[in-house]
Structures are given as C-alpha cells and as structure tokens.
C-alpha positions as CSV (number, residue, x, y, z in Angstrom):
1,M,174.5,88.7,124.1
2,C,174.7,87.1,127.5
3,P,172.4,84.2,128.4
4,G,170.9,86.0,131.4
5,Q,170.0,89.2,129.5
6,I,166.7,89.8,127.8
7,S,166.6,91.2,124.3
8,P,165.2,94.8,123.9
9,L,162.6,93.5,121.5
10,H,161.3,91.0,123.9
11,A,161.3,93.6,126.7
12,T,159.2,96.1,124.7
13,S,156.8,93.4,123.7
14,T,156.0,92.4,127.3
15,N,155.3,96.1,128.4
16,K,151.8,97.5,128.2
17,L,151.1,99.8,125.3
18,P,150.0,103.4,126.2
19,T,146.2,103.9,125.9
20,M,144.9,106.9,124.0
21,P,142.2,109.1,125.6
22,P,138.7,108.7,124.1
23,R,137.8,111.1,121.4
24,I,134.1,111.2,122.2
25,H,133.7,113.2,125.4
26,R,130.9,112.5,127.7
27,P,128.1,115.1,127.8
28,T,127.9,117.6,130.7
29,R,125.8,117.0,133.7
30,A,123.2,119.6,132.7
31,L,122.9,118.2,129.1
32,S,122.6,114.7,130.4
33,S,119.8,115.7,132.7
34,L,118.0,117.4,129.9
35,L,118.4,114.4,127.6
36,R,117.2,112.0,130.2
37,T,114.1,114.2,130.8
38,T,113.2,114.7,127.2
39,N,114.0,111.2,126.0
40,T,112.3,109.1,128.7
41,P,112.0,105.5,127.5
42,T,108.6,104.0,127.4
43,S,109.5,101.2,129.8
44,T,110.0,103.6,132.7
45,L,106.6,105.3,132.2
46,P,103.9,104.3,134.7
47,R,101.4,101.8,133.3
48,Q,97.9,102.9,133.1
49,Y,94.9,100.6,133.6
50,A,91.2,100.8,132.7
51,T,90.1,101.4,136.3
52,A,89.6,105.0,137.4
53,T,91.1,104.4,140.8
54,I,94.4,103.1,139.6
55,T,94.7,105.9,137.0
56,A,94.1,108.6,139.6
57,N,96.7,107.1,141.9
58,T,99.2,106.9,139.1
59,S,98.7,110.4,138.0
60,S,98.9,111.8,141.5
61,S,102.1,110.0,142.3
62,A,104.1,110.9,139.1
63,P,104.8,114.6,138.7
64,P,104.4,116.2,135.3
65,P,107.5,116.5,133.1
66,S,107.6,120.3,133.4
67,L,108.0,119.9,137.2
68,K,110.7,117.4,136.7
69,L,112.6,119.7,134.4
70,K,112.1,122.7,136.7
71,S,113.4,120.7,139.6
72,R,116.6,119.7,137.7
73,L,117.4,123.3,136.5
74,P,119.1,125.9,138.8
75,T,116.8,128.4,140.5
76,T,118.4,131.2,138.6
77,Q,117.8,129.7,135.1
78,P,114.2,130.0,133.7
79,I,112.7,127.3,131.7
80,S,113.5,127.7,128.0
81,L,112.2,126.0,124.9
82,K,115.8,125.1,123.8
83,P,118.7,124.1,126.0
84,A,120.5,127.3,127.2
85,E,124.0,125.8,127.0
86,F,124.0,125.6,123.2
87,R,125.9,128.3,121.3
88,K,122.9,129.0,119.0
89,T,120.7,129.7,122.0
90,Q,123.2,132.2,123.4
91,L,123.6,133.9,120.0
92,L,119.9,134.3,119.8
93,R,119.8,136.0,123.2
94,Q,122.8,138.2,122.3
95,Y,121.3,139.3,119.0
96,A,117.9,140.1,120.6
97,S,119.6,142.2,123.3
98,L,121.6,144.0,120.5
99,L,118.4,144.8,118.6
100,R,116.6,146.0,121.7
101,S,119.4,148.3,122.9
102,T,120.6,149.7,119.6
103,P,118.5,152.4,117.9
104,L,120.6,152.5,114.7
105,L,121.9,149.4,112.8
106,I,123.5,149.3,109.3
107,L,123.5,146.1,107.4
108,F,126.3,145.1,105.0
109,Q,126.9,142.0,102.9
110,H,130.4,140.7,103.1
111,N,132.1,138.1,100.8
112,N,135.1,136.2,102.0
113,L,137.0,139.0,103.7
114,N,140.2,137.8,105.4
115,S,141.4,138.9,108.9
116,T,143.9,141.4,107.5
117,E,141.1,143.2,105.5
118,W,138.8,143.2,108.5
119,T,141.5,144.6,110.8
120,S,142.4,147.4,108.2
121,I,138.7,148.4,107.7
122,R,138.1,148.5,111.5
123,R,141.2,150.6,111.9
124,E,140.1,153.2,109.4
125,L,136.6,153.2,110.8
126,A,137.8,153.9,114.4
127,A,140.1,156.7,113.1
128,A,137.2,158.4,111.3
129,L,134.9,158.1,114.3
130,A,137.6,159.5,116.7
131,K,137.9,162.5,114.4
132,V,134.2,163.1,114.7
133,D,134.4,162.9,118.5
134,A,137.1,165.5,118.5
135,E,135.1,167.9,116.3
136,L,132.0,167.5,118.4
137,A,134.0,168.0,121.7
138,L,135.4,171.3,120.4
139,A,131.8,172.4,119.5
140,G,130.7,171.5,123.1
141,E,128.1,168.9,122.1
142,P,127.7,166.0,124.5
143,V,127.6,162.9,122.4
144,T,128.4,159.2,122.9
145,S,132.0,158.2,122.1
146,G,132.6,156.7,118.7
147,S,134.4,153.8,120.3
148,A,131.0,152.3,121.1
149,V,130.3,151.8,117.4
150,K,130.9,148.1,116.5
151,L,131.3,146.3,113.2
152,Q,130.7,142.6,113.7
153,I,129.7,139.5,111.7
154,V,126.4,137.8,112.6
155,Q,124.9,134.5,111.9
156,T,122.2,135.4,109.4
157,G,119.6,132.8,110.3
158,I,119.9,133.3,114.0
159,F,119.9,137.1,113.6
160,A,116.7,136.9,111.5
161,A,115.0,134.8,114.2
162,A,116.1,137.3,116.9
163,L,114.7,140.1,114.8
164,R,111.3,138.4,114.5
165,V,111.2,137.8,118.3
166,V,112.0,141.5,118.9
167,E,109.4,142.8,116.4
168,Y,106.5,140.4,117.0
169,F,106.8,139.2,120.6
170,D,105.3,141.3,123.4
171,P,106.3,140.0,126.8
172,S,103.7,142.1,128.5
173,A,100.9,140.0,126.8
174,V,102.1,136.8,128.5
175,G,100.5,135.7,131.7
176,S,102.3,135.9,135.0
177,E,102.6,132.1,135.3
178,E,104.3,131.6,132.0
179,A,107.9,132.5,131.0
180,S,108.2,135.7,128.9
181,H,111.9,135.8,128.0
182,T,113.4,135.5,124.5
183,L,113.9,131.7,124.7
184,S,110.4,131.0,126.1
185,K,107.7,128.9,124.4
186,A,105.5,132.0,124.2
187,A,108.1,133.8,122.2
188,H,108.4,130.8,119.8
189,E,104.7,130.6,119.3
190,A,104.4,134.4,118.7
191,V,106.8,134.3,115.7
192,V,105.6,131.2,114.0
193,G,104.6,132.1,110.4
194,T,106.4,135.4,110.3
195,R,109.5,134.3,108.5
196,T,108.9,136.4,105.4
197,S,106.7,139.2,106.8
198,H,109.4,141.5,108.0
199,G,110.9,144.2,105.9
200,F,114.5,142.8,106.3
201,A,113.5,139.3,105.1
202,P,114.7,139.9,101.5
203,L,118.0,141.3,102.8
204,L,118.9,138.6,105.4
205,A,120.4,136.1,102.9
206,G,124.0,135.1,102.7
207,P,126.8,136.5,104.9
208,V,125.8,139.6,106.8
209,A,127.8,142.1,108.9
210,V,126.2,144.7,111.3
211,L,127.4,148.1,112.2
212,S,125.7,149.1,115.5
213,F,125.5,152.6,116.9
214,P,124.5,153.3,120.6
215,T,122.6,156.5,119.6
216,V,121.2,158.0,116.4
217,S,124.1,160.3,115.5
218,P,124.0,161.5,111.9
219,A,127.6,162.8,112.2
220,H,129.0,159.4,113.2
221,L,126.9,157.7,110.6
222,K,128.2,160.0,107.8
223,A,131.8,159.4,108.9
224,A,131.2,155.6,108.9
225,L,129.5,155.5,105.5
226,T,132.2,157.8,104.1
227,V,134.7,155.0,105.0
228,L,132.7,151.9,104.3
229,A,130.4,152.9,101.4
230,P,131.6,156.2,99.8
231,L,129.3,157.8,97.2
232,A,129.9,161.2,95.7
233,P,128.9,163.9,96.1
234,E,127.2,163.4,99.5
235,Y,129.8,160.9,100.8
236,P,133.0,161.6,99.0
237,A,135.9,159.2,99.5
238,P,138.9,160.4,101.6
239,T,141.7,161.8,99.5
240,R,145.2,160.2,99.7
241,R,146.7,163.4,101.2
242,A,144.0,163.6,104.0
243,N,143.8,159.9,104.8
244,P,146.6,157.8,103.2
245,G,145.7,154.7,105.2
246,W,142.3,154.4,103.6
247,H,144.0,153.8,100.2
248,D,146.0,150.8,101.4
249,I,145.6,147.6,99.4
250,P,143.9,145.6,102.3
251,V,141.4,148.4,102.9
252,Q,140.5,148.7,99.2
253,T,140.2,145.0,98.6
254,G,138.0,144.6,101.7
255,L,135.7,147.5,100.7
256,Q,135.2,145.9,97.3
257,K,133.7,142.9,99.1
258,L,131.3,145.0,101.3
259,Q,127.9,146.1,100.1
260,L,125.5,148.3,101.9
261,L,122.1,146.7,102.2
262,G,119.9,148.9,104.4
263,A,119.4,150.3,107.9
264,R,117.2,149.9,111.0
265,V,116.5,153.3,112.7
266,E,114.3,153.3,115.8
267,G,112.6,150.1,114.7
268,K,111.9,151.3,111.1
269,V,113.4,149.7,108.0
270,F,115.3,152.0,105.6
271,D,116.9,151.1,102.3
272,M,120.3,152.4,101.1
273,D,119.0,155.8,100.1
274,G,117.2,156.2,103.5
275,A,120.3,155.2,105.4
276,R,122.3,157.9,103.5
277,W,119.5,160.4,104.1
278,V,119.8,159.9,107.9
279,G,123.5,160.7,107.7
280,M,122.9,163.9,105.7
281,I,120.7,165.6,108.3
282,P,122.4,169.0,108.7
283,G,123.6,169.5,112.3
284,G,122.6,166.1,113.4
285,L,119.6,165.7,115.8
286,E,120.0,169.3,117.0
287,G,119.7,170.5,113.4
288,L,116.6,168.3,112.9
289,R,115.0,169.7,116.0
290,A,115.8,173.3,114.8
291,Q,114.1,172.5,111.5
292,V,111.0,171.2,113.3
293,V,110.9,174.3,115.5
294,H,111.2,176.6,112.5
295,L,108.5,174.7,110.7
296,L,106.1,175.0,113.7
297,Q,106.9,178.7,114.0
298,S,106.4,179.4,110.4
299,A,103.1,177.5,110.4
300,G,102.0,179.5,113.5
301,A,102.9,182.8,111.8
302,G,101.0,181.8,108.7
303,V,97.9,180.9,110.7
304,T,98.1,184.2,112.6
305,N,98.4,186.2,109.4
306,A,95.4,184.3,107.9
307,L,93.3,185.0,111.0
308,E,94.3,188.7,111.0
309,S,93.5,189.2,107.3
310,A,90.1,187.5,107.8
311,G,89.4,189.8,110.8
312,K,90.5,192.9,108.9
313,S,88.4,192.1,105.9
314,L,85.4,191.4,108.1
315,F,85.9,194.7,110.0
316,F,86.0,196.8,106.7
317,T,83.0,195.1,105.4
318,V,80.9,195.8,108.5
319,E,82.1,199.4,108.6
320,N,81.1,200.0,105.0
321,R,77.8,198.5,105.6
322,R,77.2,200.7,108.7
323,M,78.0,203.8,106.7
324,M,75.6,202.8,104.0
325,M,72.8,202.2,106.5
326,E,73.4,205.6,108.1
327,E,73.1,207.3,104.7
328,E,69.9,205.5,103.9
329,E,68.3,206.5,107.3
330,K,69.0,210.2,106.7
331,G,67.2,210.1,103.3
332,P,67.5,212.4,100.3
333,E,67.5,215.7,102.3
334,A,70.8,214.8,103.9
335,K,72.3,214.1,100.4
336,E,71.2,217.5,99.1
337,E,72.6,219.3,102.2
338,A,75.9,217.4,101.6
339,K,75.9,218.7,98.0
340,E,75.1,222.3,98.9
341,E,77.8,222.6,101.6
342,P,80.7,222.5,99.0
343,K,79.0,225.2,96.9
344,A,78.7,227.6,99.8
C-alpha cells in the first residue's frame, strides 16, 4: 500500500453511519388535538380564588371544553363520544347502518376457516343465488338480485354494541341541541345496562359471521341455507350430479366449521327453526300474501253463513209463532170447519 493512500477500513470508519427511521410514528394532527383537549394538564387550568369577582371573570374568559373541542373539529364532523378516526368507531357505524338497512340477517358461528374455504363457500353461494334469480326472472317476478347478498365476518363485541344501539336508542327522543347519531353521548347513555337484555345476547359469543339480505326473499334464503346449512327433507343437500362444486374438499371442510345460530327478520329474533320456517314459505312473500287473503276471505264467508243461518232460523221461528197466534184468534169453530172440509 502506498504511503499516501488511506486504508478502506479507515475510510469506512470515518464516514457517517446511515440512520434508521423511527419506528414510533407521531400521531396525526386530529388525534393530537383530541389528546391535548382531553388530557389538559392541571398547570394550564385557570386558578380560581375565593372572591366571587375573580371567579366570574375567570369563567367568562375561559370557554368550556365542549366549545374548544367543537372549534377544533371540522364543521362536517359532529361531536362524538369516542374519536371518529379509530377503526372500532368506524366498525360500530358500519354495523349499525347494516342493521338498520337490512331486514333479514342470518347468524353463523365460524371456527378457523382459511381463505380457500371462504372463497369456495362464497362461490357456491353466489352460484345458488344466481340460479334463483334466473328462475324468478323467467316467472316474471321483480326481485332484488342475489348479488346483493353478502357473507361477511364481524367483530362480535362491536356488532353486539351496534345491535343494542339500533334496538334501544331512539334518535327522535333526543333534543335538538344534542347530537343524535350513533356515536353520540345520548346513544351511549341509552344502551347502558342492556348488555344481556337482547335476544341475541346468548348467541353473540365467539367468532360470528353474518349473511345479509337486502329484502326478505324466502326463495333466496332457502337457496342460501341449502348451501350453507342443509337439513333434509326441507333443505336437501345438492347432489353431486346437479352441483359437483359443492362436494369439493374446501367446501365440505369449511361447512363443517359453520354452524347456524339464528336470524333477525324485520327486527324480530328467530332461532334456527324459525329461520328455516321463513325459507319454507311457499311462493315467497306473494304466497304468504295469498294465504292471508284466503284466510280473510274464508273468515268472511264463515261470518256471512253464520249471520244468514241466524236470520233464517229467526224468520222461521217468527213465522211459526204468527201462524199459531192466527189459529188461536179464530177459536174452536175454525178448527171444526177445517176438519169438516176434508169430509165433504
């Protein structure tokens, strides 16, 4: 090595080492503002004295914490009990919207299904619902497409909280000055103490999946339960010749890990038998309406026949009584004349 050259080891030791980026990221601006508002140190609070004059001036100069928070939030974001940027808060809003807009929900319990099994089950479910859509289209019945039926996994605790908010919170009962949305303080106070009072409380334990329908369609429900929870003879499993994809190994292993828990139809809680009964309504909603109309017509015909029979019996009774009174007025002479006329 020449005397004027610097060794590579010495050159690398004199260079600056690269610095790694910090692993702990700084909070966002909105989160920092909320933390500063909620966790205000005691040293920054205005000192209060015993005199009434100084206390009045201090309270008038310092705005209340609610006004501070309202001024920091955007104008399009209402005040909520919990920060709106958290994922749990957004899931609560999403589940509450799903419960309000979906008249038919089917609850399943799932146990460690992998992605391949979920994909295979959703594929067979979509094929069965598409077949029902084709049959109803040929019959000329306007129904919602089966593609709107969704099978999704939910966070059980957050879904239970959203269910309590939807069931027990009435936004119309809140005053105009207070917030009345799902994340408001009024909604939180309305559901306090209702954790175990709902009919779904015993079922909402462990991993839960939800099958949502945009409308109450017994035909689509029957097709879905035939794929997800077959039970002979009402819900027979598809044969291998009719549907060979349903007998694939990922589908069968996934269905063994799914268990039907119950249903929520138009805000009412149904067990497993009740959910299957809804799917067995002949003709769907049109068939149910036809049954109701037939029942009303038969009841009206029965009432009409009962009134007619009562009127007829009353008429015959009055007529017989009139004839008896006429004979009594004529006396015994009329009876003797009536006997002599046949002899003559």
